[in-house]
C-alpha positions in Angstrom: 6.0 7.8 -38.7 3.5 8.8 -35.8 -0.3 9.7 -35.7 -3.1 9.2 -33.5 -6.3 8.0 -32.7 -9.7 9.7 -33.7 -12.0 7.4 -32.6 -12.6 3.9 -31.5 -15.8 1.7 -32.6 -17.6 -1.2 -32.2 -20.4 -3.7 -32.4 -21.3 -7.0 -30.5 -23.3 -7.5 -33.9 -22.9 -8.1 -37.7 -23.7 -5.1 -39.1 -22.3 -2.1 -41.3 -21.6 0.6 -38.8 -20.1 0.5 -35.7 -20.5 2.4 -32.6 -18.2 5.2 -31.3 -16.8 4.5 -27.7 -14.8 5.6 -25.1 -12.4 3.2 -25.5 -11.8 -0.5 -27.0 -9.9 -3.1 -25.6 -7.9 -5.2 -27.7 -7.3 -8.8 -26.8 -4.1 -10.5 -28.3 -4.8 -13.2 -30.9 -8.2 -12.3 -31.0 -9.3 -8.6 -31.6 -11.6 -5.8 -30.3 -13.3 -7.4 -27.0 -17.0 -7.5 -27.2 -16.7 -6.9 -31.1 -18.7 -9.4 -33.7 -15.6 -9.9 -35.5 -13.5 -11.1 -32.1 -11.8 -14.4 -32.7 -8.9 -16.7 -33.5 -10.9 -17.7 -37.1 -12.7 -15.8 -39.7 -15.8 -14.2 -38.4 -16.8 -12.6 -41.1 -19.9 -14.2 -41.9 -19.4 -15.2 -46.2 -16.0 -16.2 -45.1 -17.4 -18.4 -42.3 -19.8 -19.8 -45.1 -16.4 -20.8 -47.1 -14.4 -22.1 -44.2 -14.9 -21.4 -40.8 -11.4 -22.5 -39.8 -9.4 -19.8 -41.3 -7.1 -17.7 -39.3 -9.1 -14.1 -39.1 -6.6 -11.7 -40.3 -9.3 -9.4 -39.8 -9.4 -8.8 -35.9 -9.1 -5.2 -36.0 -10.0 -2.6 -39.2 -8.6 0.9 -39.8 -9.0 3.3 -41.9 -7.6 7.3 -41.9 -9.6 10.1 -41.2 -8.1 11.7 -44.1 -10.5 9.5 -46.4 -13.7 11.3 -44.5 -12.4 14.5 -46.0 -11.7 13.2 -49.6 -15.2 11.4 -49.6 -16.5 14.9 -48.2 -15.2 16.9 -51.2 -17.4 14.1 -53.3 -20.5 14.8 -51.5 -20.2 12.3 -49.3 -21.0 12.2 -45.3 -19.5 9.7 -43.5 -18.2 10.0 -39.5 -15.8 7.2 -37.6 -17.4 4.2 -37.0 -20.0 4.2 -39.9 -17.8 2.0 -42.3 -17.6 -0.5 -39.8 -13.8 0.5 -38.9 -12.7 -0.2 -35.3 -10.3 2.4 -35.0 -10.5 5.9 -37.1 -6.8 7.2 -37.3 -4.5 10.6 -38.2 -1.6 11.8 -39.7 -0.5 7.8 -40.8 -1.1 7.1 -44.4 -2.4 3.4 -43.9 -2.8 2.6 -47.5 0.9 3.2 -48.0 2.2 0.6 -45.0 3.1 -3.0 -46.2 2.1 -6.0 -45.1 3.7 -6.7 -41.5 3.8 -3.2 -40.5 2.9 -2.9 -36.9 1.4 -0.2 -35.1 2.2 0.6 -31.2 -1.2 2.2 -30.3 -1.4 3.7 -26.9 0.5 2.4 -24.0 0.6 -1.1 -24.8 -1.6 -2.4 -27.6 0.1 -3.5 -31.0 -1.4 -4.4 -34.4 0.3 -6.0 -37.1 -1.3 -5.3 -40.7 -2.3 -8.3 -42.8 -4.0 -6.8 -45.7 -6.4 -4.1 -47.3 -10.3 -4.3 -46.9 -12.2 -5.3 -49.7 -14.9 -3.2 -50.1 -18.1 -4.9 -50.9 -21.8 -4.2 -51.8 -22.9 -3.3 -48.5 -20.8 0.3 -48.8 -23.5 1.4 -51.7 -26.3 0.6 -49.1 -24.8 2.9 -46.6 -24.7 5.4 -49.1 -25.3 5.0 -52.9 -22.2 5.5 -55.0 -19.8 5.1 -52.3 -18.4 1.9 -53.4 -16.8 3.8 -56.6 -16.0 6.5 -54.4 -13.8 4.2 -52.3 -12.1 2.7 -55.4 -10.1 4.2 -57.5 -7.2 3.5 -60.5 -3.5 4.5 -60.3 -1.4 5.5 -63.1 -0.6 1.5 -63.8 -4.1 1.0 -64.2 -4.0 -0.9 -60.9 -7.2 -1.1 -59.0 -6.7 1.1 -55.3 -9.0 0.1 -52.9 -9.1 2.8 -50.0 -11.6 1.3 -47.1 -8.9 0.6 -44.7 -6.7 -1.7 -43.7 -7.1 -4.7 -41.9 -4.8 -6.2 -39.1 -4.6 -9.0 -36.3 -3.5 -8.2 -32.2 -0.2 -8.4 -31.4 -0.6 -7.2 -27.7 -3.4 -6.1 -26.1 -4.6 -3.4 -24.3 -7.0 -0.4 -24.0 -7.0 2.3 -26.8 -9.1 5.4 -27.2 -9.2 8.8 -29.0 -6.3 11.2 -29.0 -3.7 7.7 -28.1 -0.5 8.1 -30.0 0.3 5.8 -32.9 3.9 5.0 -34.0 4.4 2.5 -37.0 7.7 -0.1 -36.9 8.0 -1.1 -40.6 9.0 -5.0 -41.3 12.8 -6.3 -41.7 13.5 -7.3 -45.5 11.9 -6.4 -48.6 8.5 -4.4 -48.5 5.2 -6.8 -49.0 2.7 -4.7 -50.8 -1.0 -5.0 -48.8 -3.3 -6.9 -50.6 -7.1 -8.0 -49.9 -7.6 -9.8 -47.2 
């Protein structure tokens, strides 16, 4: 499975949207250099309040650009970085990948998927009704979260728009992505 990077984004402050950049640097075990969520322990403010010593499974947030087209069909205008993701991808069904899948991005960076982003109320503050648009129900009634996947950095490197992405599936039985 192959895809590409559409955009890369970061923010040194805790805010909903992130600014697009020409490139970002992933740092092994920490996340995106200069991003507010960089660190080996959790950095999301609500999670820090509960326990600041929990490992950071949300070092790099990825969203598939195909979601933006889907949302546009419902009247929403969302551009790369605006939903807080660090990497906007194209050509890979991120939500269908199992936990532990690794994405090789560009020349040397590797991230490992840890789980799904659980959308929060900030999404509706960004655009009213967007929260419902990024949630769906499967045929079995199970909640589907479409607001991206979270990952940890296995190998660092610089990544930029246009870089190729290849997927490596983990050995063994696939483990479904769950919210982290």
